[in-house]
N, C-alpha and C positions, 0 to 999 in steps of 0.2 A: 532348320534343319529339318526333316521331313520323317516319320514314323510311318512306318505300315506293318498292321497285323493282320494276318491271315488267320480265317478260320475254316472249317467245313472237310477237312482232309478225313481221312478214315480208312478201313478196311471195307471192301465190297465184293460182290461176287461179279464175274462178268455179264453183262447184259444189264447190271443196274445202273443207276444215276446217282449222281453227286453234283452239289453246288458248293463250289468256293466261293469264300468271300473276302474282301479285304478294303479295310478303313485306312485311310490316310489322316494324318493329323500331325499339327505343326505347321511350319511354314510352306504348306502344301501349295505348289504352281497351278492356279485354276484354269490355265490354260494348257497345261502340260496333257499329253497322251497319258494313258493309264493302261496296264497288260499283266500279262503272265507268260512266265517262261517256266520250263519243266527238265529236270534232271533226273536220270537213271541212273544206278550205281553201274559206273565201269564206261558209262556214256558221257558225251558232250551235252552241255546246256542246250536246250533247243526253244526256240523263240515259238510259242504258242499262237499269240497273237494280240493286239491292240485295241483300244479303240480311243476316239477324241473326243473332246468336250461336246461336241454337237451330237453325238451319238454314233457316228461313223466308224463301223467295226473291221478289221483285218485279220484273217487265219489264215496266214501262210504256209502252216502246218498240213501236208496232205493227208496224211495219217489221221486228223481230227477233224477234217473237215466234212460237214453234215452231220455231226454227232457234237461238238462243241459249239457253244456262243459264248458272246461276252456281251456283257452289259454294265451300265454306269448310272451311277444316281448323283448328278454334280451337287445336290443340295446336302447330300449326307457324305459326300468325297468318298464314296466306295463303288468300288467295280467288282463285276462276280464273274465267274465262270460256271456255267453250266455244260455239266457233261454227262452225256446219255450214252446209251449202249457201250457202258465202257467194255475196255478189253485188259487182258492181263498186261498186253505191252504198253499200257496207259501208266503202269507202276512207276511212280516217280514221286519226288520232291517237287512241289509247285510254287513258285514264287512270285509273288507280286510285284510289281515294279512299276515306276513312274519315270516319265520323261524317255522315253525307249526312242533312240535313234538308230539308223541304219548308217553301218561304219563300213565303208571299202576300203578295204587293205589288201594290197598285194593280188588284185585281181578276184580276190573273194569278197563276199559279202557276210557280214554280222550282225547281229543286233547287242546294242548297249544299252545301259538303262542307268541313269543319276540315283536312282532310290530302288533300295532294295528291301522287300520284307526278309522275315526270318526263314520262311519256308513251311509248308505243310506237307506232311506224307498222305499219299493216296496209294494204297494197295488195292490191287485188283485180283481175285483169284480166282481159278478157272473151274 
């Protein structure tokens, strides 16, 4: 079993920065990718991005490109999400995830993960 614990959420103002961290423990698959999702009230869960063990990251969510970056420390089993120039629309619960896969179903793509953190709230005020 893998346990993921996020930290770093909170209440900030628009334009501020925030850094989320997630530490994995237990039987962490060392070769698995790690990443982040988010879900705002009333909205579907969004895949923010991921990073593999070599440090190659991908952020497919257009609304955060150029503002968010993902990093990873393999020695510490941590993944971080640096969020800059935050906007009110970034308000959501952010979830850390491990072993993220692209699922193609019914002509649509979605992302799923084998392991999830409990989530941390990020609130951006205008």
